[in-house]
C-alpha positions in Angstrom: 38.8 -0.1 88.5 35.2 1.2 88.7 32.2 0.0 86.7 32.4 2.8 84.3 36.0 1.9 83.2 35.1 -1.8 82.9 32.1 -0.9 80.7 34.3 1.3 78.4 36.9 -1.5 78.0 34.1 -4.1 77.3 32.7 -2.0 74.5 36.1 -1.5 73.0 36.7 -5.3 73.1 33.4 -6.0 71.3 34.3 -3.5 68.6 37.7 -5.0 68.1 36.2 -8.5 67.8 33.7 -7.3 65.3 36.4 -5.6 63.2 38.5 -8.8 63.3 35.5 -10.9 62.2 34.9 -8.6 59.3 38.5 -8.8 58.1 38.7 -12.6 58.5 35.5 -13.4 56.6 36.8 -13.1 53.0 40.1 -15.1 53.8 38.2 -18.2 55.1 35.9 -18.1 52.0 38.9 -18.1 49.6 40.6 -21.0 51.3 37.6 -23.3 50.8 37.7 -22.9 47.0 35.5 -21.6 44.2 31.8 -22.4 44.4 30.6 -24.4 41.3 27.3 -25.8 40.4 26.5 -29.6 40.5 26.3 -30.1 36.7 29.7 -28.6 36.2 31.0 -30.8 39.0 29.7 -34.0 37.3 31.2 -33.0 34.0 34.6 -32.7 35.6 34.2 -36.1 37.3 33.2 -37.8 34.0 36.0 -36.1 32.1 38.6 -37.3 34.7 39.6 -33.9 36.0 38.8 -34.8 39.6 41.0 -37.2 41.5 39.8 -36.9 45.2 37.0 -35.3 47.0 35.8 -34.8 50.6 32.1 -35.3 51.5 30.6 -33.5 54.5 26.9 -34.0 54.4 25.5 -32.4 51.3 28.7 -30.5 50.6 31.7 -31.7 48.5 35.1 -30.1 48.4 38.0 -31.1 46.2 40.8 -30.2 43.9 41.0 -30.6 40.2 44.0 -31.9 38.2 45.0 -28.3 37.5 45.3 -27.5 41.2 42.1 -25.5 41.5 40.1 -25.8 44.7 36.4 -26.1 44.4 33.2 -26.7 46.5 29.8 -27.8 45.4 26.4 -28.3 47.1 24.7 -31.6 46.0 21.0 -32.3 45.8 19.3 -34.6 48.4 18.4 -37.4 45.9 21.6 -37.4 43.9 23.5 -40.7 43.9 26.9 -39.1 43.7 28.9 -41.8 45.5 28.3 -44.5 42.8 29.3 -42.1 39.9 32.5 -41.1 41.8 33.5 -44.7 42.3 32.8 -45.5 38.6 35.2 -42.7 37.6 37.9 -43.8 40.1 37.6 -40.7 42.3 39.1 -41.1 45.8 36.3 -40.4 48.4 36.9 -39.1 52.0 33.8 -38.9 54.2 33.4 -36.6 57.3 30.6 -35.9 59.8 28.9 -32.7 59.0 29.7 -30.0 61.7 26.7 -28.4 63.3 26.9 -24.6 63.2 27.1 -23.3 66.8 25.6 -20.2 68.2 27.7 -17.2 67.2 27.7 -15.1 70.3 29.6 -12.3 68.6 27.0 -12.0 65.8 24.2 -12.0 68.5 26.0 -9.2 70.3 26.5 -7.2 67.2 22.9 -7.5 66.2 21.6 -6.5 69.6 24.2 -3.7 70.2 22.1 -0.8 68.8 19.1 -1.8 71.0 21.3 -2.2 74.0 22.8 1.2 73.3 19.4 2.9 73.1 18.3 1.2 76.4 21.5 2.5 78.1 20.9 6.0 76.9 17.3 5.9 78.1 18.4 4.8 81.6 21.0 7.5 81.7 18.6 10.3 80.9 15.9 8.9 83.3 18.5 8.9 86.1 19.4 12.5 85.2 15.8 13.7 85.2 15.0 12.0 88.5 18.1 13.2 90.3 20.1 10.0 90.2 17.4 7.6 91.3 18.0 4.0 92.1 17.9 2.6 88.7 15.7 3.5 85.8 12.5 2.5 87.6 13.7 3.7 91.0 12.7 7.3 90.8 9.7 6.6 93.1 11.9 5.5 95.9 12.6 7.8 98.9 15.7 9.9 98.9 15.8 10.0 102.7 19.3 9.4 104.0 19.7 7.2 107.1 22.1 8.6 109.7 23.0 6.1 112.4 25.4 8.7 114.1 28.3 6.3 114.5 30.6 9.2 114.1 29.9 12.8 114.8 27.0 12.1 117.2 25.2 15.3 118.3 23.6 15.5 121.7 21.9 18.3 123.7 25.3 19.2 125.1 26.1 20.6 121.6 23.0 22.7 121.5 23.0 25.9 123.6 20.8 29.0 123.8 17.4 27.3 123.1 16.6 25.8 126.4 12.8 26.0 126.0 13.0 24.1 122.7 15.2 21.5 124.3 12.6 21.0 127.1 9.8 20.6 124.5 11.7 17.9 122.7 13.0 16.1 125.8 9.7 14.4 126.1 10.2 12.9 122.6 13.5 11.6 123.7 12.1 9.9 126.8 9.4 8.3 124.8 11.8 6.8 122.3 13.9 5.5 125.1 11.0 4.1 127.2 7.6 4.1 125.4 5.9 2.0 128.1 6.3 4.8 130.6 3.7 6.8 128.8 1.6 4.0 127.4 0.8 2.6 130.9 -1.2 5.8 131.6 -2.8 5.9 128.2 -0.7 8.7 127.0 0.2 9.2 123.4 3.4 10.8 122.3 3.0 13.6 119.7 3.4 12.3 116.2 5.1 15.4 114.9 7.0 18.5 116.1 7.4 21.5 113.8 10.5 23.6 114.5 9.8 27.3 113.7 12.3 30.0 113.7 14.5 32.4 111.7 17.3 31.0 109.6 20.5 30.0 111.4 18.9 29.4 114.9 19.9 25.7 114.9 16.7 23.9 113.9 18.5 21.1 112.1 21.0 20.8 114.9 18.2 20.3 117.5 16.6 17.5 115.4 20.0 15.7 115.2 20.4 16.1 118.9 17.0 14.5 119.6 18.1 11.4 117.5 21.5 11.5 119.2 20.1 11.6 122.7 17.6 8.8 121.9 20.1 6.6 120.1 17.6 5.8 117.2 17.9 5.9 113.4 17.5 9.3 111.9 16.2 9.8 108.4 16.8 13.2 106.9 15.3 14.6 103.7 14.6 18.0 102.2 11.1 19.1 101.3 12.1 19.8 97.7 13.3 16.2 97.3 9.6 15.1 97.1 8.6 17.3 94.2 9.4 16.1 90.7 8.2 16.8 87.1 6.0 13.7 87.1 2.7 13.7 89.0 2.6 10.9 91.6 6.4 10.6 92.1 6.4 12.6 95.3 3.5 10.7 96.7 5.3 7.5 95.9 8.4 8.7 97.7 6.4 9.6 100.8 5.0 6.1 100.9 8.4 4.5 100.4 10.0 6.8 103.1 7.4 5.7 105.7 7.9 2.0 104.7 11.6 2.3 105.4 10.9 4.1 108.7 8.6 1.2 109.8 11.4 -1.3 109.2 13.7 0.8 111.5 11.1 1.9 114.1 11.4 3.5 116.5 13.0 6.2 114.5 12.9 9.9 113.6 12.1 11.4 110.2 13.4 15.0 109.7 12.0 17.0 106.8 14.0 20.3 106.3 12.2 23.2 104.7 8.8 21.5 104.7 7.2 24.6 103.2 8.5 23.5 99.8 5.9 20.7 99.9 3.5 21.7 102.6 2.1 25.0 101.2 -1.7 25.7 101.5 -3.6 23.8 98.9 -5.6 25.8 96.3 -3.2 28.7 96.4 -1.5 27.9 93.2 -2.4 27.8 89.5 -2.1 24.0 89.1 -5.5 23.1 90.6 -6.0 20.1 92.8 -4.1 17.5 90.8 -0.6 18.9 90.5 2.4 17.1 91.9 3.0 19.2 95.0 -0.6 18.9 96.3 -0.7 15.1 95.6 2.6 14.8 97.7 1.0 16.8 100.5 -2.1 14.7 100.5 -0.1 11.5 100.8 2.0 13.0 103.7 -1.2 14.0 105.5 -2.5 10.4 105.2 0.8 8.9 106.3 1.0 11.1 109.4 -2.6 10.5 110.6 -4.6 8.1 108.4 -6.3 4.7 108.8 -2.9 2.9 109.1 -1.0 3.7 112.3 2.7 4.4 112.2 3.7 3.6 115.7 7.2 4.5 116.7 7.7 7.0 113.9 8.1 10.6 115.0 8.2 13.3 112.3 10.2 16.5 113.0 10.1 19.3 110.4 11.7 22.7 110.2 10.6 25.9 108.5 10.9 29.6 108.8 7.6 30.2 107.0 4.9 28.7 109.2 2.3 31.2 107.8 2.2 29.5 104.4 1.7 25.9 105.6 -1.6 24.1 105.1 -3.9 24.1 108.1 -4.4 20.4 107.8 -0.7 19.9 108.4 -0.7 21.7 111.7 -3.8 20.2 113.3 -3.5 17.9 116.4 -2.6 14.3 115.4 -0.1 15.5 112.8 2.2 18.3 113.9 0.9 18.4 117.5 3.5 20.8 118.7 5.1 23.9 117.2 8.4 24.4 118.9 9.7 28.0 118.5 13.5 28.3 118.0 14.1 32.1 118.3 17.3 34.0 118.2 19.1 33.5 121.5 19.2 36.1 124.3 22.4 37.4 125.9 22.8 34.3 128.1 22.1 32.0 125.2 24.6 33.8 123.0 27.3 33.4 125.7 26.7 29.7 125.9 26.6 29.3 122.1 30.0 31.2 121.9 31.5 28.8 124.5 30.4 25.8 122.4 32.0 27.2 119.2 35.1 28.3 121.1 35.9 24.7 122.3 38.3 24.0 119.4 39.7 27.6 119.3 42.8 28.5 121.4 41.9 31.6 123.2 43.9 34.3 124.9 43.2 35.1 128.6 41.5 38.4 127.7 38.7 36.9 125.7 35.4 37.3 127.6 32.4 35.4 125.9 30.0 37.4 128.1 31.3 40.7 126.7 31.1 39.4 123.1 27.5 38.2 123.8 26.5 41.7 125.0 27.8 43.2 121.8 25.9 40.9 119.5 22.2 41.4 120.0 20.0 39.8 117.3 22.8 37.3 116.3 21.7 33.8 115.5 23.7 30.7 116.3 25.0 30.6 112.7 26.1 34.2 113.0 28.0 33.5 116.2 29.7 30.5 114.6 30.7 32.7 111.7 32.0 35.3 114.2 34.3 32.8 116.0 35.5 31.5 112.6 36.3 35.0 111.3 38.2 35.8 114.5 40.3 32.6 114.1 41.0 33.3 110.5 42.0 36.9 111.4 44.4 35.7 114.1 46.0 33.2 111.6 46.5 36.0 109.1 48.3 38.0 111.8 50.5 35.0 112.7 49.2 34.7 116.2 49.2 31.4 118.2 46.0 32.3 120.1 42.9 34.3 119.3 42.7 37.5 121.4 39.9 39.9 122.2 41.1 42.3 119.5 40.4 39.7 116.8 36.9 39.2 118.1 36.3 42.9 118.1 37.6 43.3 114.5 35.7 40.2 113.3 32.5 41.6 114.9 32.9 44.9 113.1 33.7 43.0 109.8 30.6 40.8 110.1 28.2 43.6 111.0 29.5 46.5 108.9 31.9 45.0 106.3 35.7 45.2 106.0 37.5 48.5 106.4 38.0 50.4 103.1 41.3 52.0 104.1 42.4 52.0 100.4 39.5 54.4 99.7 40.9 57.9 99.0 39.0 60.6 100.8 39.8 64.3 100.5 40.3 66.4 103.6 37.0 68.1 103.0 35.1 64.8 102.9 36.9 63.6 106.0 35.9 66.8 107.8 32.3 66.6 106.7 32.1 62.9 107.8 33.7 63.7 111.2 31.3 66.5 112.0 28.3 64.4 110.7 29.2 61.4 113.0 30.1 63.5 116.0 26.7 65.1 115.6 25.1 61.7 116.0 27.3 60.9 119.0 26.7 64.2 120.9 22.9 63.9 120.4 23.1 60.3 121.6 24.9 61.4 124.8 22.4 64.1 125.6 18.9 62.7 124.8 16.7 61.6 127.7 16.9 57.9 126.8 19.4 56.1 124.6 21.9 53.2 124.7 25.5 54.1 125.7 27.7 55.2 122.8 30.2 52.3 122.1 32.2 53.5 119.2 32.5 56.3 116.6 34.6 56.0 113.4 35.2 57.9 110.2 36.9 54.8 108.6 34.8 53.7 105.6 33.2 50.2 106.0 31.1 48.6 103.3 28.9 51.3 101.8 29.2 53.7 104.8 31.7 56.5 105.0 31.5 56.5 108.8 29.3 55.4 111.6 28.4 55.6 115.3 27.5 52.5 117.3 25.6 52.1 120.5 25.9 49.2 122.9 22.6 48.2 124.7 23.0 47.2 128.3 20.7 44.2 127.7 18.4 42.6 125.2 15.3 44.8 124.6 11.9 43.4 123.8 10.1 46.7 123.5 10.7 50.5 123.2 9.1 53.3 125.1 7.8 56.5 123.4 10.7 58.4 124.9 13.2 56.0 123.5 11.6 56.3 120.1 11.6 60.1 120.0 15.2 60.1 121.3 16.2 57.9 118.4 14.6 60.2 116.0 16.7 63.0 117.3 19.9 60.8 117.1 19.1 59.9 113.5 18.7 63.5 112.5 21.8 64.7 114.4 24.0 64.1 111.4 21.9 66.2 109.1 21.7 69.0 111.6 25.5 68.9 112.2 26.2 69.4 108.4 23.7 72.3 108.3 25.2 74.1 111.4 28.8 73.6 110.3 28.7 74.1 106.5 25.4 75.9 105.9 22.2 74.8 104.3 23.5 75.2 100.8 26.4 72.7 101.5 24.3 69.9 103.1 25.1 66.6 101.3 23.1 63.5 100.6 25.0 61.6 103.3 21.9 61.6 105.5 19.7 59.7 103.1 19.9 56.5 105.2 19.1 58.5 108.4 16.1 60.1 106.8 14.8 56.8 105.5 15.1 55.1 108.9 13.6 58.0 110.8 10.6 58.1 108.4 10.1 54.3 108.9 10.2 54.6 112.6 7.9 57.6 112.7 5.4 55.9 110.4 5.4 52.8 112.5 4.8 54.9 115.6 1.7 56.5 114.0 0.2 53.5 112.0 1.1 50.5 114.2 1.9 51.5 117.8 -0.7 54.2 118.4 1.6 57.0 119.4 -0.5 59.7 117.7 -3.4 61.4 119.4 -4.8 62.6 116.1 -4.8 59.1 114.5 -5.5 57.2 117.7 -4.8 53.6 118.6 -5.8 52.3 115.1 -3.6 49.9 113.1 -3.2 51.3 109.6 -0.1 49.2 108.8 0.0 46.7 105.9 -1.0 43.2 106.9 2.2 41.2 106.4 0.5 37.9 107.0 -1.6 37.9 103.8 -0.5 35.4 101.1 -2.2 36.9 98.1 -1.1 40.2 96.7 -4.6 41.2 95.6 -5.9 41.1 99.2 -3.0 43.1 100.4 -3.6 45.8 97.8 -7.2 46.0 98.9 -6.2 46.5 102.5 -3.7 49.1 101.6 -6.2 51.1 99.5 -8.8 50.9 102.3 -7.4 54.1 104.0 -9.3 57.2 102.9 -7.4 60.2 101.4 -8.3 62.2 104.5 -6.8 59.6 106.9 -3.7 59.2 104.7 -3.2 63.0 104.8 -3.4 62.9 108.6 -0.9 60.1 108.8 1.6 62.0 106.6 1.1 65.1 108.7 1.8 63.2 112.0 4.8 61.4 110.5 6.2 64.7 109.4 5.7 66.3 112.8 7.5 63.5 114.5 10.6 63.6 112.2 10.7 67.4 112.4 10.4 67.2 116.2 13.5 65.0 116.2 15.2 67.5 113.9 14.5 70.4 116.2 15.5 68.4 119.3 18.9 67.6 117.6 19.4 71.2 116.6 18.8 72.4 120.2 21.3 69.8 121.6 24.0 70.6 119.1 23.6 74.3 119.7 23.8 74.0 123.4 26.7 71.5 123.2 28.6 73.1 120.4 31.9 73.0 122.2 31.7 69.3 122.8 30.5 68.7 119.3 33.5 70.6 117.8 36.0 68.8 120.3 34.7 65.4 119.2 34.8 66.2 115.5 38.5 67.3 115.8 39.2 64.1 117.8 37.7 62.0 115.0 39.8 63.8 112.4 42.9 63.0 114.4 42.3 59.5 115.7 39.7 58.3 113.1 38.2 55.8 115.6 37.2 56.5 119.2 35.6 54.1 121.7 32.9 55.1 124.1 35.2 55.6 127.1 37.7 57.6 124.9 34.8 59.9 123.8 33.9 60.6 127.4 37.6 61.3 128.3 38.0 63.5 125.3 35.1 65.6 126.3 36.7 66.0 129.7 39.9 67.3 128.1 41.9 64.0 128.4 43.4 62.9 125.1 43.1 59.2 124.3 46.3 57.1 124.5 47.6 55.6 121.3 50.4 52.9 121.4 52.9 53.4 118.6 52.5 49.8 117.4 48.7 49.8 117.6 47.2 52.6 115.4 43.6 52.1 116.7 42.5 51.2 120.2 39.2 49.5 119.6 38.6 47.9 122.9 35.4 49.0 124.6 36.9 49.4 128.1 34.2 49.2 130.7 31.4 49.7 128.3 31.6 46.1 127.2 33.8 46.3 124.1 31.1 44.8 121.8 30.1 46.2 118.5 26.3 46.3 118.2 23.5 47.6 115.9 24.6 50.4 113.7 23.1 53.7 114.8 24.2 55.6 111.7 25.7 54.9 108.3 27.0 58.0 106.5 25.9 57.2 103.0 28.4 57.3 100.2 26.7 59.7 97.9 28.0 58.1 94.8 26.0 54.9 95.6 22.6 56.4 96.2 21.3 54.1 98.8 22.6 53.1 102.2 22.7 49.8 104.0 20.0 49.8 106.7 20.8 49.2 110.3 20.1 46.0 112.2 18.8 45.3 115.7 16.8 47.7 117.9 16.6 50.5 115.3 14.4 48.3 113.1 10.8 49.6 113.4 9.2 46.3 114.2 6.3 45.6 116.6 7.6 45.8 120.1 10.8 47.6 119.0 12.7 44.4 118.6 
């Protein structure tokens, strides 16, 4: 029975005792007799109505001849005994009983006050997130993990070798501090893990503690901020006090940007709760009092908003970048997550890694889990490559919408649209190999063409960019050539949007326009304040803006003309592929090449779609096209290499 149940039963018991006492009071009073005054008592004694009495101190009880019980209070100087003896009244004397402390009455009198105190404690605990008692809201909420079970080491972390090497020195210091101290070296007091969400920043911090075998305190940045000014600073002090008792140890603060934002950027002035907490954290990390043996590791995906004082040497000495893994890192991460999954002999982690550019560690873990769930739904004992292929398509593009009813006209339009993208991709000067084309609706797309890069790309050439512009406009040109200008649909809305973004980035950021020159006219994404950003955006003159729009239009129309030329020259291939998509719905890259040579793809009777990639790698990758469902109005943008980011990443 827990404390809450015990408290409930105790309160019920007190209430029952109080009720019993209230009911018993009048009965005891009636049994002691009627209260009479002293003069009446003496008259009864003198008249002979009283035969016997009992004296207890200054109180007399007795019974008259008529059988009536009575009680009387006598004065202090009254000589009652002599008068009673003169009237032949039998006298019985007893020691007066001292009234003890009535615990029940005390409890009843204090019960309202105790109830108010209990309610106040309850609400204080609720406001302070379940603090340790009513006055414990200034205590640290950091949780101590001793890693007795589920210990994580560097063997469980893959794909971030550079980050592991940076933190290996921290592990060696925690194991043998004298090795560095003999030469006068000082270990960095803090390490800031910077990277996109899902790259394994928290896992790396746990691995450092697991490798060193030291206590590991974990807390979130939002746990410091409360409604009362000074509470966060008190929690910082208490956290470091606990860490000193367990030194050497590691303190891990997740999402430190919640408390470490630049001071002076808000509306609260310099005395608000968050800034007080940050000031205390700065002092604890590098102040007058040394915190030897305490290493602070923090994680964030917004290093640009952190206060400069937090990043200076002596506090967070090192910034460890934890990026999305490359193809080798993805393969190793997949092998880590596949340890507990029964795999078929045809599963190749290297092939899956090639087909998942831009995936983080969390994305890969989700991919393996989706494949296992899919195999379970299909009543299989092992997970095959087909499940990984289907899971990859589901993660990247959404589940198939086979229940969606499409008319024959819509299917034909989608088939010619997608085959236009594919034929242009096969004939431009520089493009990734076509991996798959489908007219099966997925998510918000009615159909799509996917390309599989041969390796991770860190940059794009001018030829690759202009080729992509042609690929993006291939669907729009295909609709125009097949059905006429008057029957062109809104399905190319996503293609036009992406082509415009890519062309604008080529002109304003990457210097691919002779008219504009190598000048950066893009918006500064690093600015915090919206006002400054608006000033920068409006700094472009009307004449320059007109030139930019002219250059962007020329690039997009150049891609349109290039796509029109390819589809005109390769009309026979384009029609063949369109008819193949109408018949088979989904074609892999190898099947497209065979179909264009006159070889029809093989379809097993039990397997309606052959989705393996053959020699091309079999991995679904960034979406090259999404044929927009016109009823929705907007399309889901592609991921990966098509995103017009600096360097073409």
